[in-house]
C-alpha positions as CSV (number, residue, x, y, z in Angstrom):
1,X,-3.6,-0.5,-17.1
2,X,-5.2,1.9,-14.9
3,X,-4.4,-0.5,-12.4
4,X,-0.7,-1.5,-12.9
5,X,-0.3,2.8,-13.4
6,X,-1.9,3.3,-9.2
7,X,0.0,-0.5,-8.6
8,X,3.6,0.9,-9.3
9,X,2.7,4.5,-7.8
10,X,1.3,2.6,-4.5
11,X,4.6,1.0,-4.4
12,X,6.4,3.7,-5.4
13,X,5.2,5.6,-2.4
14,X,6.6,2.5,0.1
15,X,9.5,2.6,-1.4
16,X,10.6,6.2,-1.5
17,X,9.1,7.1,2.0
18,X,11.4,3.8,3.5
19,X,14.1,4.9,2.1
20,X,13.8,8.2,2.5
21,X,14.4,6.8,6.2
22,X,17.2,4.7,5.6
23,X,19.1,7.5,3.2
24,X,18.7,11.0,5.5
25,X,18.9,13.5,1.8
26,X,17.7,17.3,1.4
27,X,15.2,15.9,-0.8
28,X,11.7,18.3,0.5
29,X,8.0,16.9,-0.1
30,X,6.0,15.1,0.4
31,X,3.8,11.7,-1.2
32,X,4.5,13.0,-4.3
33,X,8.0,13.1,-3.6
34,X,7.9,9.5,-2.0
35,X,6.6,8.6,-5.5
36,X,8.9,10.2,-7.4
37,X,12.0,8.6,-6.2
38,X,10.0,5.1,-6.0
39,X,9.7,5.5,-9.5
40,X,12.9,6.8,-10.0
41,X,14.5,3.8,-7.5
42,X,12.6,1.3,-9.7
43,X,14.4,2.3,-13.0
44,X,17.6,3.2,-11.3
45,X,17.8,-0.4,-9.9
46,X,16.8,-2.2,-12.8
47,X,19.8,-1.0,-14.5
48,X,22.2,-1.6,-12.1
49,X,20.4,-5.1,-11.5
50,X,20.3,-5.6,-14.8
51,X,24.5,-4.5,-15.9
52,X,25.1,-7.0,-12.9
53,X,23.4,-10.2,-14.6
54,X,20.5,-10.2,-12.4
55,X,17.2,-9.7,-13.2
56,X,15.3,-6.7,-12.5
57,X,12.0,-5.3,-11.9
58,X,10.0,-8.0,-12.8
59,X,6.3,-7.0,-11.8
60,X,4.5,-6.3,-8.5
61,X,6.9,-8.9,-5.8
62,X,9.7,-8.9,-3.8
63,X,12.4,-8.9,-5.1
64,X,11.0,-5.3,-7.3
65,X,10.5,-4.2,-4.1
66,X,14.4,-5.1,-3.1
67,X,15.9,-4.0,-6.6
68,X,13.6,-0.6,-6.0
69,X,14.8,0.3,-2.6
70,X,18.2,-0.2,-3.8
71,X,18.0,2.3,-6.9
72,X,16.0,4.7,-4.8
73,X,18.8,4.8,-2.1
74,X,21.1,5.0,-4.9
75,X,20.0,7.6,-5.8
76,X,19.8,9.7,-3.1
77,X,22.9,8.8,-2.2
78,X,23.7,10.7,-6.0
79,X,21.5,13.5,-4.9
80,X,22.7,14.0,-1.2
81,X,26.7,14.0,-2.7
82,X,26.0,16.5,-6.0
83,X,23.9,19.1,-3.9
84,X,26.4,19.7,-1.3
């Protein structure tokens, strides 16, 4: 259980950092913010992909990384639109 949470936090940090590089948004913060953006992205991406009929976040693999990245980018775009 603890290992899963640590892996999720590390994946979230990478996804959040990459999403923040691809979609500049007025989100300030460091590693904690990246982890939060990555985790929210995984949840949002999973909902989006399941709604479209695909698989959502399935674990530690390339597909889940892609799902989380798309979700994080959508989250940052929504955040940027609402913060203006």
